N, C-alpha and C positions, 0 to 999 in steps of 0.2 A: 327643497333642502336636500332630500335624499339623492336627487339627480346630481346636485352639485358635489356632495360628498363622494358619490360613486365616481364622478369624473375626476375629482382631485386625487382619490386613492389610486385609480388606474394610471393617472399621469405620473404619480410618484413612483409607482412600481416600475414603470417604463424607464424613468430617468435614473432611479436608484435601485436596480434589481438586486444587488448584493445585500440590501437592507431587509429583504424579505426571503430568507432561506426556507427551504422545504425540509422540515424535520424528519420526513420519511425517506429522504434520499441520502444515500451513502456513497462515498468515493473511496474505493480500495485501490491503492497504488502499489504495484510490485516493482521494486527497483532492479535494474539490470542493464546490460549493454546489448545493443542490437547486433546481429550478425551471427552466422552459423558457428564461427569459432568460439563464441561465448555461451552457446546454448546449454551445455552441461557443466559449466564452471560453477564454483562455489559462490562467486559474486553475483550470479544470476538466479539465486534461489527465489527472489521476489517474482521473477517471470514464471518460474516453474510452479510456484504456489498458485498463481492465478490461472495458469493453464490447467492445473489439476482441478481447480475450483469449478470449472465449467465442463469438465470431462464427461459428466453424465447428463448434461443439458443439451438441448438442440439449438445451441447458439455457437457462434464463432467470433473470434476477434476480427475486427475490420479496421483498416487504416483510417485514422482521423488526424486532425491537426495535432501535431506534437506527440503522436503515439498510436498504439493499437488499442482498441476498446471493445468491450463486450458488456451487455446489459442483461441482468437477470432480476427476477422478483422472488422474494422470500417472505411469505406471510404478510403481504401488503407493503413491504419495504422494497424500494427500488435501489438496486445495487449496481453501480457503475464500476467496472474493473478496468484499470488503465495500466498499460505497459509503455512508459515514456520512450520515445524514439530519439531523445535528445542526448543519449549517452549518460552514464551515471553522474558525471560531474555537473550536469546542467538539469538534473531532474526537477528542480524547483520551478522552472519555467512552465512545464507541463502541468504540474500540480496546481499552481496558482491559476493558470488559465482555465482549467476545467472546474475547479472549485468555484470560481467566480461565474463562469458562463452558465453552469447548471444550478447556480444558487444553492449550493450545498453548504450547510453550516460547518464551521471548523471542527466542532466536536464530533462530526460524523465522518471525518477524514481518518483513514488508517493507512499508514505506510508499512509495507512488508519489506524487511531488509535482512541482510546477513549480519552476523555478529561474531567477531573473532574471540570475544571474551566469554562465550558460552560454549559448553560441551556440545558436540555434534547433536543436532536435532532438538536441543532444549529450546523451549519457547518462553519468551518474556514480553509481556505487554506492558507498556508504560504510557503515561499521559503527558510526560514532559521529560526534558533532560538535554544534555549536551549532544553534540554530533558524534562524540567519541572517536574523532579522527576519521569518520566515514564521510567521504566527499559528497555522496548523494544527499545525506542528511544535512550536511553543511550548507549545500545550495538551497535546499528546501527551507531551512531556517532563515537564510538570508532573504529569500524571495517572500516568505510569509511574514517576516519581521517578528518572529516569536519562536520560542523553544517549546511552547505549550501546544503540542499536537500529538495525537496518538501514533505510536509506532509499535509494530509487532516484530521483535527480533528473533531470528532463527539462527541458532548456534551452528557455527561451522568449525569450531575449536581453533586452537592456535598451534597446531602441530607442524611448525615450520622453524627452520634454523634462523639465526640472527641475519637480518638483511634480506630475507627471502619472502617477506610478507606479500609484496605485489605478485610475485610468481605463484605464491600459494593460493591467493584468492582468485586468481585467474586460471588456476589449474582445475582439472576435472576431478570428480569424486573418486575415491578408491572403490574397489570392488565391494568391500565390506560396507562402506557408506551407501553405495548404490542399492545394496540388498535391503537396507533399512529405510531408504527414502520413502517408499510407498506408504508405510505405516505412519511416518512422520508427516507426510503431506496430508494424509487423511486427518490426522490430529490437528494440523494447522487449519484445514477447512472447517472443522468443528469449532475452532477458536474464533475464526472470522464470523461464522454464523452466530455464535453466542454474542459477539460484540454488537452485531446488528440487532439482534432480537432481545438480548437481556441487558445490554449496556456494558460499559467498560469496567465498572467496579466489580460486578458479579463475575465477569469473564476473567479478570485478573485473579480473583480468589479461586476460581475453578481450574484455570489452565496454566498459570505461571509456574514455571519450573518443571512442567510435565514433558 
C-alpha cells in the first residue's frame, strides 16, 4: 500500500507541479525596461532595487528564459530575483512562467514597481488592487488572471506638466533624487526581507508610508 501511495503521489507531482508549491520559495520581480538608455530612469526602479538587493552578496544576475535572474537565501528561505527581459508592457509573461516553473505560491510573489501617485522614495506594499494605469502591472494582472498579488510601489512623484507623463517616467533622476536614492534603496531592501521573513501584514504595518 505504501509503495502504491508513494508512486501515485510522485506521479501527480510530476503531472501537476503547480499544485504543490514550495512555501519557502519566493519570487521577487523588479519591473523595468532592458537597455542602457533605461538604466537610470524612474521607470526602471524595479531593476535598480533588485541590483541593490544583491550588492553585498557574492551572486550575480544571469540570463535565463525571459529575463535575468539571481538566487539568494535568507534564513532558510529561497529568494529568486527576476528582472524580465520582455520589456515593461509584457512583464506578465515572465512572471507567470517562473512562478509556475519554480512552483512558487502566488502569495510568495512580490512585484517591485514605480508609482507616480506617491512622493519620491515613499514605499507602499499592497496585496491587491488595480493596475493604476501601469502597463507592467496591467499585463501581470492579465497573465495571472487576478488582481490579488503583492506589489511594492516605490514613489517617483508626479512632478511633470500635462501631457509629459511618458517623458517623465522615462527620464533620469534629478541630482537631488540621486543623492537620496541610496538610503531609499536600503529601506526597500529591508522591506523585501521583512516580506520574506515576517509576512505581508507585519511588513505593511512596519514599512508602508516610510
